[in-house]
mmJSON file of the N, C-alpha and C atoms, coordinates in Angstrom:
{"data_MODEL":{"atom_site":{
"group_PDB":["ATOM","ATOM","ATOM","ATOM","ATOM","ATOM","ATOM","ATOM","ATOM","ATOM","ATOM","ATOM","ATOM","ATOM","ATOM","ATOM","ATOM","ATOM","ATOM","ATOM","ATOM","ATOM","ATOM","ATOM","ATOM","ATOM","ATOM","ATOM","ATOM","ATOM","ATOM","ATOM","ATOM","ATOM","ATOM","ATOM","ATOM","ATOM","ATOM","ATOM","ATOM","ATOM","ATOM","ATOM","ATOM","ATOM","ATOM","ATOM","ATOM","ATOM","ATOM","ATOM","ATOM","ATOM","ATOM","ATOM","ATOM","ATOM","ATOM","ATOM","ATOM","ATOM","ATOM","ATOM","ATOM","ATOM","ATOM","ATOM","ATOM","ATOM","ATOM","ATOM","ATOM","ATOM","ATOM","ATOM","ATOM","ATOM","ATOM","ATOM","ATOM","ATOM","ATOM","ATOM","ATOM","ATOM","ATOM","ATOM","ATOM","ATOM","ATOM","ATOM","ATOM","ATOM","ATOM","ATOM","ATOM","ATOM","ATOM","ATOM","ATOM","ATOM","ATOM","ATOM","ATOM","ATOM","ATOM","ATOM","ATOM","ATOM","ATOM","ATOM","ATOM","ATOM","ATOM","ATOM","ATOM","ATOM","ATOM","ATOM","ATOM","ATOM","ATOM","ATOM","ATOM","ATOM","ATOM","ATOM","ATOM","ATOM","ATOM","ATOM","ATOM","ATOM","ATOM","ATOM","ATOM","ATOM","ATOM","ATOM","ATOM","ATOM","ATOM","ATOM","ATOM","ATOM","ATOM","ATOM","ATOM","ATOM","ATOM","ATOM","ATOM","ATOM","ATOM","ATOM","ATOM","ATOM","ATOM","ATOM","ATOM","ATOM","ATOM","ATOM","ATOM","ATOM","ATOM","ATOM","ATOM","ATOM","ATOM","ATOM","ATOM","ATOM","ATOM","ATOM","ATOM","ATOM","ATOM","ATOM","ATOM","ATOM","ATOM","ATOM","ATOM","ATOM","ATOM","ATOM","ATOM","ATOM","ATOM","ATOM","ATOM","ATOM","ATOM"],
"id":[1,2,3,4,5,6,7,8,9,10,11,12,13,14,15,16,17,18,19,20,21,22,23,24,25,26,27,28,29,30,31,32,33,34,35,36,37,38,39,40,41,42,43,44,45,46,47,48,49,50,51,52,53,54,55,56,57,58,59,60,61,62,63,64,65,66,67,68,69,70,71,72,73,74,75,76,77,78,79,80,81,82,83,84,85,86,87,88,89,90,91,92,93,94,95,96,97,98,99,100,101,102,103,104,105,106,107,108,109,110,111,112,113,114,115,116,117,118,119,120,121,122,123,124,125,126,127,128,129,130,131,132,133,134,135,136,137,138,139,140,141,142,143,144,145,146,147,148,149,150,151,152,153,154,155,156,157,158,159,160,161,162,163,164,165,166,167,168,169,170,171,172,173,174,175,176,177,178,179,180,181,182,183,184,185,186,187,188,189,190,191,192,193,194,195],
"type_symbol":["N","C","C","N","C","C","N","C","C","N","C","C","N","C","C","N","C","C","N","C","C","N","C","C","N","C","C","N","C","C","N","C","C","N","C","C","N","C","C","N","C","C","N","C","C","N","C","C","N","C","C","N","C","C","N","C","C","N","C","C","N","C","C","N","C","C","N","C","C","N","C","C","N","C","C","N","C","C","N","C","C","N","C","C","N","C","C","N","C","C","N","C","C","N","C","C","N","C","C","N","C","C","N","C","C","N","C","C","N","C","C","N","C","C","N","C","C","N","C","C","N","C","C","N","C","C","N","C","C","N","C","C","N","C","C","N","C","C","N","C","C","N","C","C","N","C","C","N","C","C","N","C","C","N","C","C","N","C","C","N","C","C","N","C","C","N","C","C","N","C","C","N","C","C","N","C","C","N","C","C","N","C","C","N","C","C","N","C","C","N","C","C","N","C","C"],
"label_atom_id":["N","CA","C","N","CA","C","N","CA","C","N","CA","C","N","CA","C","N","CA","C","N","CA","C","N","CA","C","N","CA","C","N","CA","C","N","CA","C","N","CA","C","N","CA","C","N","CA","C","N","CA","C","N","CA","C","N","CA","C","N","CA","C","N","CA","C","N","CA","C","N","CA","C","N","CA","C","N","CA","C","N","CA","C","N","CA","C","N","CA","C","N","CA","C","N","CA","C","N","CA","C","N","CA","C","N","CA","C","N","CA","C","N","CA","C","N","CA","C","N","CA","C","N","CA","C","N","CA","C","N","CA","C","N","CA","C","N","CA","C","N","CA","C","N","CA","C","N","CA","C","N","CA","C","N","CA","C","N","CA","C","N","CA","C","N","CA","C","N","CA","C","N","CA","C","N","CA","C","N","CA","C","N","CA","C","N","CA","C","N","CA","C","N","CA","C","N","CA","C","N","CA","C","N","CA","C","N","CA","C","N","CA","C","N","CA","C","N","CA","C","N","CA","C","N","CA","C"],
"label_alt_id":[null,null,null,null,null,null,null,null,null,null,null,null,null,null,null,null,null,null,null,null,null,null,null,null,null,null,null,null,null,null,null,null,null,null,null,null,null,null,null,null,null,null,null,null,null,null,null,null,null,null,null,null,null,null,null,null,null,null,null,null,null,null,null,null,null,null,null,null,null,null,null,null,null,null,null,null,null,null,null,null,null,null,null,null,null,null,null,null,null,null,null,null,null,null,null,null,null,null,null,null,null,null,null,null,null,null,null,null,null,null,null,null,null,null,null,null,null,null,null,null,null,null,null,null,null,null,null,null,null,null,null,null,null,null,null,null,null,null,null,null,null,null,null,null,null,null,null,null,null,null,null,null,null,null,null,null,null,null,null,null,null,null,null,null,null,null,null,null,null,null,null,null,null,null,null,null,null,null,null,null,null,null,null,null,null,null,null,null,null,null,null,null,null,null,null],
"label_comp_id":["UNK","UNK","UNK","UNK","UNK","UNK","UNK","UNK","UNK","UNK","UNK","UNK","UNK","UNK","UNK","UNK","UNK","UNK","UNK","UNK","UNK","UNK","UNK","UNK","UNK","UNK","UNK","UNK","UNK","UNK","UNK","UNK","UNK","UNK","UNK","UNK","UNK","UNK","UNK","UNK","UNK","UNK","UNK","UNK","UNK","UNK","UNK","UNK","UNK","UNK","UNK","UNK","UNK","UNK","UNK","UNK","UNK","UNK","UNK","UNK","UNK","UNK","UNK","UNK","UNK","UNK","UNK","UNK","UNK","UNK","UNK","UNK","UNK","UNK","UNK","UNK","UNK","UNK","UNK","UNK","UNK","UNK","UNK","UNK","UNK","UNK","UNK","UNK","UNK","UNK","UNK","UNK","UNK","UNK","UNK","UNK","UNK","UNK","UNK","UNK","UNK","UNK","UNK","UNK","UNK","UNK","UNK","UNK","UNK","UNK","UNK","UNK","UNK","UNK","UNK","UNK","UNK","UNK","UNK","UNK","UNK","UNK","UNK","UNK","UNK","UNK","UNK","UNK","UNK","UNK","UNK","UNK","UNK","UNK","UNK","UNK","UNK","UNK","UNK","UNK","UNK","UNK","UNK","UNK","UNK","UNK","UNK","UNK","UNK","UNK","UNK","UNK","UNK","UNK","UNK","UNK","UNK","UNK","UNK","UNK","UNK","UNK","UNK","UNK","UNK","UNK","UNK","UNK","UNK","UNK","UNK","UNK","UNK","UNK","UNK","UNK","UNK","UNK","UNK","UNK","UNK","UNK","UNK","UNK","UNK","UNK","UNK","UNK","UNK","UNK","UNK","UNK","UNK","UNK","UNK"],
"label_asym_id":["A","A","A","A","A","A","A","A","A","A","A","A","A","A","A","A","A","A","A","A","A","A","A","A","A","A","A","A","A","A","A","A","A","A","A","A","A","A","A","A","A","A","A","A","A","A","A","A","A","A","A","A","A","A","A","A","A","A","A","A","A","A","A","A","A","A","A","A","A","A","A","A","A","A","A","A","A","A","A","A","A","A","A","A","A","A","A","A","A","A","A","A","A","A","A","A","A","A","A","A","A","A","A","A","A","A","A","A","A","A","A","A","A","A","A","A","A","A","A","A","A","A","A","A","A","A","A","A","A","A","A","A","A","A","A","A","A","A","A","A","A","A","A","A","A","A","A","A","A","A","A","A","A","A","A","A","A","A","A","A","A","A","A","A","A","A","A","A","A","A","A","A","A","A","A","A","A","A","A","A","A","A","A","A","A","A","A","A","A","A","A","A","A","A","A"],
"label_entity_id":["1","1","1","1","1","1","1","1","1","1","1","1","1","1","1","1","1","1","1","1","1","1","1","1","1","1","1","1","1","1","1","1","1","1","1","1","1","1","1","1","1","1","1","1","1","1","1","1","1","1","1","1","1","1","1","1","1","1","1","1","1","1","1","1","1","1","1","1","1","1","1","1","1","1","1","1","1","1","1","1","1","1","1","1","1","1","1","1","1","1","1","1","1","1","1","1","1","1","1","1","1","1","1","1","1","1","1","1","1","1","1","1","1","1","1","1","1","1","1","1","1","1","1","1","1","1","1","1","1","1","1","1","1","1","1","1","1","1","1","1","1","1","1","1","1","1","1","1","1","1","1","1","1","1","1","1","1","1","1","1","1","1","1","1","1","1","1","1","1","1","1","1","1","1","1","1","1","1","1","1","1","1","1","1","1","1","1","1","1","1","1","1","1","1","1"],
"label_seq_id":[1,1,1,2,2,2,3,3,3,4,4,4,5,5,5,6,6,6,7,7,7,8,8,8,9,9,9,10,10,10,11,11,11,12,12,12,13,13,13,14,14,14,15,15,15,16,16,16,17,17,17,18,18,18,19,19,19,20,20,20,21,21,21,22,22,22,23,23,23,24,24,24,25,25,25,26,26,26,27,27,27,28,28,28,29,29,29,30,30,30,31,31,31,32,32,32,33,33,33,34,34,34,35,35,35,36,36,36,37,37,37,38,38,38,39,39,39,40,40,40,41,41,41,42,42,42,43,43,43,44,44,44,45,45,45,46,46,46,47,47,47,48,48,48,49,49,49,50,50,50,51,51,51,52,52,52,53,53,53,54,54,54,55,55,55,56,56,56,57,57,57,58,58,58,59,59,59,60,60,60,61,61,61,62,62,62,63,63,63,64,64,64,65,65,65],
"pdbx_PDB_ins_code":[null,null,null,null,null,null,null,null,null,null,null,null,null,null,null,null,null,null,null,null,null,null,null,null,null,null,null,null,null,null,null,null,null,null,null,null,null,null,null,null,null,null,null,null,null,null,null,null,null,null,null,null,null,null,null,null,null,null,null,null,null,null,null,null,null,null,null,null,null,null,null,null,null,null,null,null,null,null,null,null,null,null,null,null,null,null,null,null,null,null,null,null,null,null,null,null,null,null,null,null,null,null,null,null,null,null,null,null,null,null,null,null,null,null,null,null,null,null,null,null,null,null,null,null,null,null,null,null,null,null,null,null,null,null,null,null,null,null,null,null,null,null,null,null,null,null,null,null,null,null,null,null,null,null,null,null,null,null,null,null,null,null,null,null,null,null,null,null,null,null,null,null,null,null,null,null,null,null,null,null,null,null,null,null,null,null,null,null,null,null,null,null,null,null,null],
"Cartn_x":[-98.687,-99.766,-99.476,-99.95,-100.171,-101.256,-101.193,-102.506,-103.095,-103.927,-104.268,-103.931,-103.32,-103.507,-103.588,-104.023,-104.65,-105.457,-105.832,-106.628,-107.122,-105.943,-106.093,-106.342,-107.054,-108.488,-107.426,-105.916,-105.6,-103.711,-102.806,-101.648,-100.595,-100.219,-100.473,-100.809,-101.293,-101.16,-100.651,-101.078,-100.994,-99.279,-98.644,-97.328,-97.04,-96.848,-96.49,-96.827,-98.121,-97.683,-97.052,-96.934,-96.148,-94.473,-93.97,-92.796,-92.602,-93.344,-93.415,-93.199,-93.893,-94.306,-92.5,-92.737,-90.884,-89.722,-89.628,-88.494,-88.716,-89.934,-89.761,-89.65,-88.805,-88.258,-89.372,-90.473,-91.237,-91.429,-91.584,-92.34,-93.162,-93.804,-95.359,-95.014,-96.401,-97.251,-98.06,-97.881,-99.135,-100.434,-101.314,-102.041,-103.301,-103.501,-104.464,-105.863,-107.173,-108.223,-109.986,-110.236,-111.513,-111.519,-112.546,-112.926,-112.528,-112.421,-112.576,-112.819,-112.225,-113.862,-113.985,-114.314,-115.177,-114.32,-113.029,-112.066,-111.189,-111.596,-110.82,-109.824,-109.984,-108.793,-108.288,-107.903,-108.585,-107.876,-108.436,-108.568,-107.389,-105.976,-105.111,-105.308,-104.48,-104.968,-102.703,-102.201,-101.449,-101.765,-100.628,-100.785,-98.601,-98.969,-98.111,-97.475,-96.841,-96.103,-97.686,-98.354,-99.355,-98.627,-97.356,-96.41,-95.978,-96.103,-96.277,-97.428,-98.281,-99.829,-99.975,-99.514,-99.961,-99.221,-97.622,-96.502,-97.089,-97.233,-97.981,-98.592,-100.34,-100.791,-100.483,-99.815,-99.253,-98.497,-97.526,-97.214,-98.188,-99.373,-100.006,-100.29,-100.707,-102.185,-100.885,-99.339,-98.673,-98.209,-98.615,-98.304,-100.078,-100.774,-102.032,-102.219,-102.231,-102.556,-104.014],
"Cartn_y":[29.813,30.18,31.154,32.399,33.447,32.917,32.954,32.135,33.208,33.986,34.788,33.643,34.563,33.808,34.81,35.992,37.6,38.209,38.961,40.177,41.475,42.307,43.181,44.442,45.728,46.182,47.813,47.941,48.935,48.478,49.791,49.727,49.096,49.86,48.922,48.08,47.894,46.342,45.165,44.949,44.429,44.931,46.192,45.763,44.861,45.062,44.783,42.538,42.829,41.122,40.152,41.168,40.862,40.822,41.744,41.603,40.303,39.617,38.564,37.754,37.298,36.904,35.656,37.554,37.377,37.248,38.094,36.799,36.16,35.305,33.494,33.138,33.88,33.327,33.175,33.68,33.339,35.037,34.374,34.864,35.873,36.895,37.505,38.498,38.581,39.821,40.648,41.93,42.222,43.217,42.68,43.807,43.988,45.772,46.823,45.358,46.315,45.078,46.216,46.531,46.807,48.065,48.958,50.561,50.837,52.11,52.695,52.725,52.001,51.711,52.798,52.401,53.961,54.98,54.497,55.515,56.458,55.7,56.111,55.451,54.317,53.238,52.09,51.379,50.197,48.921,47.591,46.149,46.303,45.191,44.592,43.24,42.137,40.994,41.087,39.682,38.855,37.282,37.985,36.466,35.998,34.352,33.563,32.872,32.1,30.907,30.392,29.292,28.332,27.237,26.556,26.046,26.402,27.439,28.038,27.785,27.845,28.573,28.044,26.541,25.818,26.589,26.929,28.13,29.259,29.617,31.081,30.606,29.969,29.882,29.696,28.781,28.488,29.463,30.335,31.788,32.972,32.48,33.361,33.247,32.389,31.603,31.077,31.188,31.184,32.888,33.714,35.332,35.688,35.406,35.489,36.704,36.917,37.406,37.316],
"Cartn_z":[-164.032,-164.499,-162.684,-162.535,-161.284,-160.846,-159.021,-158.78,-157.39,-156.83,-155.965,-154.662,-154.093,-152.199,-151.547,-151.644,-150.919,-151.582,-150.288,-151.103,-150.469,-150.606,-149.655,-149.695,-148.796,-149.275,-149.646,-149.012,-149.217,-149.783,-150.569,-151.24,-150.196,-148.505,-147.507,-146.966,-147.004,-146.561,-147.484,-148.826,-150.305,-149.352,-149.638,-149.141,-148.189,-147.251,-145.725,-145.927,-147.205,-146.639,-147.977,-149.681,-150.042,-149.421,-148.823,-148.102,-146.558,-147.001,-145.671,-146.796,-147.834,-148.542,-149.387,-150.094,-150.192,-149.139,-147.913,-147.046,-146.905,-147.248,-147.216,-148.13,-149.43,-150.878,-151.595,-151.259,-152.286,-153.609,-154.383,-156.033,-155.508,-155.592,-155.825,-157.225,-156.681,-158.408,-157.501,-157.564,-156.795,-157.939,-157.646,-159.351,-158.189,-158.818,-158.361,-159.04,-158.137,-158.552,-158.659,-159.521,-159.802,-159.724,-158.267,-158.612,-156.82,-157.093,-155.836,-154.3,-153.548,-152.728,-151.768,-151.041,-150.232,-149.78,-149.356,-148.977,-150.301,-151.581,-152.394,-153.008,-152.064,-152.598,-153.487,-154.03,-154.866,-153.75,-154.344,-153.625,-154.414,-154.118,-154.531,-154.305,-155.239,-154.892,-154.694,-154.249,-154.513,-154.652,-155.8,-156.593,-156.386,-156.869,-156.322,-157.155,-158.159,-158.916,-158.235,-158.832,-158.476,-157.717,-158.233,-157.537,-156.314,-155.527,-154.624,-153.757,-154.096,-153.322,-151.819,-151.982,-150.685,-149.825,-149.888,-148.978,-148.571,-149.505,-149.95,-148.262,-148.086,-147.695,-145.885,-145.629,-144.825,-143.712,-144.93,-144.27,-144.19,-144.932,-144.049,-143.064,-142.443,-141.775,-140.387,-140.689,-139.882,-139.194,-140.11,-139.617,-139.272,-139.186,-138.79,-140.011,-140.605,-142.131,-142.43],
"occupancy":[1.0,1.0,1.0,1.0,1.0,1.0,1.0,1.0,1.0,1.0,1.0,1.0,1.0,1.0,1.0,1.0,1.0,1.0,1.0,1.0,1.0,1.0,1.0,1.0,1.0,1.0,1.0,1.0,1.0,1.0,1.0,1.0,1.0,1.0,1.0,1.0,1.0,1.0,1.0,1.0,1.0,1.0,1.0,1.0,1.0,1.0,1.0,1.0,1.0,1.0,1.0,1.0,1.0,1.0,1.0,1.0,1.0,1.0,1.0,1.0,1.0,1.0,1.0,1.0,1.0,1.0,1.0,1.0,1.0,1.0,1.0,1.0,1.0,1.0,1.0,1.0,1.0,1.0,1.0,1.0,1.0,1.0,1.0,1.0,1.0,1.0,1.0,1.0,1.0,1.0,1.0,1.0,1.0,1.0,1.0,1.0,1.0,1.0,1.0,1.0,1.0,1.0,1.0,1.0,1.0,1.0,1.0,1.0,1.0,1.0,1.0,1.0,1.0,1.0,1.0,1.0,1.0,1.0,1.0,1.0,1.0,1.0,1.0,1.0,1.0,1.0,1.0,1.0,1.0,1.0,1.0,1.0,1.0,1.0,1.0,1.0,1.0,1.0,1.0,1.0,1.0,1.0,1.0,1.0,1.0,1.0,1.0,1.0,1.0,1.0,1.0,1.0,1.0,1.0,1.0,1.0,1.0,1.0,1.0,1.0,1.0,1.0,1.0,1.0,1.0,1.0,1.0,1.0,1.0,1.0,1.0,1.0,1.0,1.0,1.0,1.0,1.0,1.0,1.0,1.0,1.0,1.0,1.0,1.0,1.0,1.0,1.0,1.0,1.0,1.0,1.0,1.0,1.0,1.0,1.0],
"B_iso_or_equiv":[0.0,0.0,0.0,0.0,0.0,0.0,0.0,0.0,0.0,0.0,0.0,0.0,0.0,0.0,0.0,0.0,0.0,0.0,0.0,0.0,0.0,0.0,0.0,0.0,0.0,0.0,0.0,0.0,0.0,0.0,0.0,0.0,0.0,0.0,0.0,0.0,0.0,0.0,0.0,0.0,0.0,0.0,0.0,0.0,0.0,0.0,0.0,0.0,0.0,0.0,0.0,0.0,0.0,0.0,0.0,0.0,0.0,0.0,0.0,0.0,0.0,0.0,0.0,0.0,0.0,0.0,0.0,0.0,0.0,0.0,0.0,0.0,0.0,0.0,0.0,0.0,0.0,0.0,0.0,0.0,0.0,0.0,0.0,0.0,0.0,0.0,0.0,0.0,0.0,0.0,0.0,0.0,0.0,0.0,0.0,0.0,0.0,0.0,0.0,0.0,0.0,0.0,0.0,0.0,0.0,0.0,0.0,0.0,0.0,0.0,0.0,0.0,0.0,0.0,0.0,0.0,0.0,0.0,0.0,0.0,0.0,0.0,0.0,0.0,0.0,0.0,0.0,0.0,0.0,0.0,0.0,0.0,0.0,0.0,0.0,0.0,0.0,0.0,0.0,0.0,0.0,0.0,0.0,0.0,0.0,0.0,0.0,0.0,0.0,0.0,0.0,0.0,0.0,0.0,0.0,0.0,0.0,0.0,0.0,0.0,0.0,0.0,0.0,0.0,0.0,0.0,0.0,0.0,0.0,0.0,0.0,0.0,0.0,0.0,0.0,0.0,0.0,0.0,0.0,0.0,0.0,0.0,0.0,0.0,0.0,0.0,0.0,0.0,0.0,0.0,0.0,0.0,0.0,0.0,0.0],
"pdbx_formal_charge":[null,null,null,null,null,null,null,null,null,null,null,null,null,null,null,null,null,null,null,null,null,null,null,null,null,null,null,null,null,null,null,null,null,null,null,null,null,null,null,null,null,null,null,null,null,null,null,null,null,null,null,null,null,null,null,null,null,null,null,null,null,null,null,null,null,null,null,null,null,null,null,null,null,null,null,null,null,null,null,null,null,null,null,null,null,null,null,null,null,null,null,null,null,null,null,null,null,null,null,null,null,null,null,null,null,null,null,null,null,null,null,null,null,null,null,null,null,null,null,null,null,null,null,null,null,null,null,null,null,null,null,null,null,null,null,null,null,null,null,null,null,null,null,null,null,null,null,null,null,null,null,null,null,null,null,null,null,null,null,null,null,null,null,null,null,null,null,null,null,null,null,null,null,null,null,null,null,null,null,null,null,null,null,null,null,null,null,null,null,null,null,null,null,null,null],
"auth_seq_id":[1,1,1,2,2,2,3,3,3,4,4,4,5,5,5,6,6,6,7,7,7,8,8,8,9,9,9,10,10,10,11,11,11,12,12,12,13,13,13,14,14,14,15,15,15,16,16,16,17,17,17,18,18,18,19,19,19,20,20,20,21,21,21,22,22,22,23,23,23,24,24,24,25,25,25,26,26,26,27,27,27,28,28,28,29,29,29,30,30,30,31,31,31,32,32,32,33,33,33,34,34,34,35,35,35,36,36,36,37,37,37,38,38,38,39,39,39,40,40,40,41,41,41,42,42,42,43,43,43,44,44,44,45,45,45,46,46,46,47,47,47,48,48,48,49,49,49,50,50,50,51,51,51,52,52,52,53,53,53,54,54,54,55,55,55,56,56,56,57,57,57,58,58,58,59,59,59,60,60,60,61,61,61,62,62,62,63,63,63,64,64,64,65,65,65],
"auth_comp_id":["UNK","UNK","UNK","UNK","UNK","UNK","UNK","UNK","UNK","UNK","UNK","UNK","UNK","UNK","UNK","UNK","UNK","UNK","UNK","UNK","UNK","UNK","UNK","UNK","UNK","UNK","UNK","UNK","UNK","UNK","UNK","UNK","UNK","UNK","UNK","UNK","UNK","UNK","UNK","UNK","UNK","UNK","UNK","UNK","UNK","UNK","UNK","UNK","UNK","UNK","UNK","UNK","UNK","UNK","UNK","UNK","UNK","UNK","UNK","UNK","UNK","UNK","UNK","UNK","UNK","UNK","UNK","UNK","UNK","UNK","UNK","UNK","UNK","UNK","UNK","UNK","UNK","UNK","UNK","UNK","UNK","UNK","UNK","UNK","UNK","UNK","UNK","UNK","UNK","UNK","UNK","UNK","UNK","UNK","UNK","UNK","UNK","UNK","UNK","UNK","UNK","UNK","UNK","UNK","UNK","UNK","UNK","UNK","UNK","UNK","UNK","UNK","UNK","UNK","UNK","UNK","UNK","UNK","UNK","UNK","UNK","UNK","UNK","UNK","UNK","UNK","UNK","UNK","UNK","UNK","UNK","UNK","UNK","UNK","UNK","UNK","UNK","UNK","UNK","UNK","UNK","UNK","UNK","UNK","UNK","UNK","UNK","UNK","UNK","UNK","UNK","UNK","UNK","UNK","UNK","UNK","UNK","UNK","UNK","UNK","UNK","UNK","UNK","UNK","UNK","UNK","UNK","UNK","UNK","UNK","UNK","UNK","UNK","UNK","UNK","UNK","UNK","UNK","UNK","UNK","UNK","UNK","UNK","UNK","UNK","UNK","UNK","UNK","UNK","UNK","UNK","UNK","UNK","UNK","UNK"],
"auth_asym_id":["A","A","A","A","A","A","A","A","A","A","A","A","A","A","A","A","A","A","A","A","A","A","A","A","A","A","A","A","A","A","A","A","A","A","A","A","A","A","A","A","A","A","A","A","A","A","A","A","A","A","A","A","A","A","A","A","A","A","A","A","A","A","A","A","A","A","A","A","A","A","A","A","A","A","A","A","A","A","A","A","A","A","A","A","A","A","A","A","A","A","A","A","A","A","A","A","A","A","A","A","A","A","A","A","A","A","A","A","A","A","A","A","A","A","A","A","A","A","A","A","A","A","A","A","A","A","A","A","A","A","A","A","A","A","A","A","A","A","A","A","A","A","A","A","A","A","A","A","A","A","A","A","A","A","A","A","A","A","A","A","A","A","A","A","A","A","A","A","A","A","A","A","A","A","A","A","A","A","A","A","A","A","A","A","A","A","A","A","A","A","A","A","A","A","A"],
"auth_atom_id":["N","CA","C","N","CA","C","N","CA","C","N","CA","C","N","CA","C","N","CA","C","N","CA","C","N","CA","C","N","CA","C","N","CA","C","N","CA","C","N","CA","C","N","CA","C","N","CA","C","N","CA","C","N","CA","C","N","CA","C","N","CA","C","N","CA","C","N","CA","C","N","CA","C","N","CA","C","N","CA","C","N","CA","C","N","CA","C","N","CA","C","N","CA","C","N","CA","C","N","CA","C","N","CA","C","N","CA","C","N","CA","C","N","CA","C","N","CA","C","N","CA","C","N","CA","C","N","CA","C","N","CA","C","N","CA","C","N","CA","C","N","CA","C","N","CA","C","N","CA","C","N","CA","C","N","CA","C","N","CA","C","N","CA","C","N","CA","C","N","CA","C","N","CA","C","N","CA","C","N","CA","C","N","CA","C","N","CA","C","N","CA","C","N","CA","C","N","CA","C","N","CA","C","N","CA","C","N","CA","C","N","CA","C","N","CA","C","N","CA","C","N","CA","C","N","CA","C"],
"pdbx_PDB_model_num":[1,1,1,1,1,1,1,1,1,1,1,1,1,1,1,1,1,1,1,1,1,1,1,1,1,1,1,1,1,1,1,1,1,1,1,1,1,1,1,1,1,1,1,1,1,1,1,1,1,1,1,1,1,1,1,1,1,1,1,1,1,1,1,1,1,1,1,1,1,1,1,1,1,1,1,1,1,1,1,1,1,1,1,1,1,1,1,1,1,1,1,1,1,1,1,1,1,1,1,1,1,1,1,1,1,1,1,1,1,1,1,1,1,1,1,1,1,1,1,1,1,1,1,1,1,1,1,1,1,1,1,1,1,1,1,1,1,1,1,1,1,1,1,1,1,1,1,1,1,1,1,1,1,1,1,1,1,1,1,1,1,1,1,1,1,1,1,1,1,1,1,1,1,1,1,1,1,1,1,1,1,1,1,1,1,1,1,1,1,1,1,1,1,1,1]
}}}
């Protein structure tokens, strides 16, 4: 099962965070969520397998994301 570990406000942030997680060896999925925000962009969810949630959170914290 896939679990959301981060929600990004734009595609660039989602891609950047996803890249960091992938470089650490995690599987990721990025999916759009909701409607466009005030700047006309969607929000993005970053998901990892449930078994990798703790590791993903540690990586996010270590990288000050």
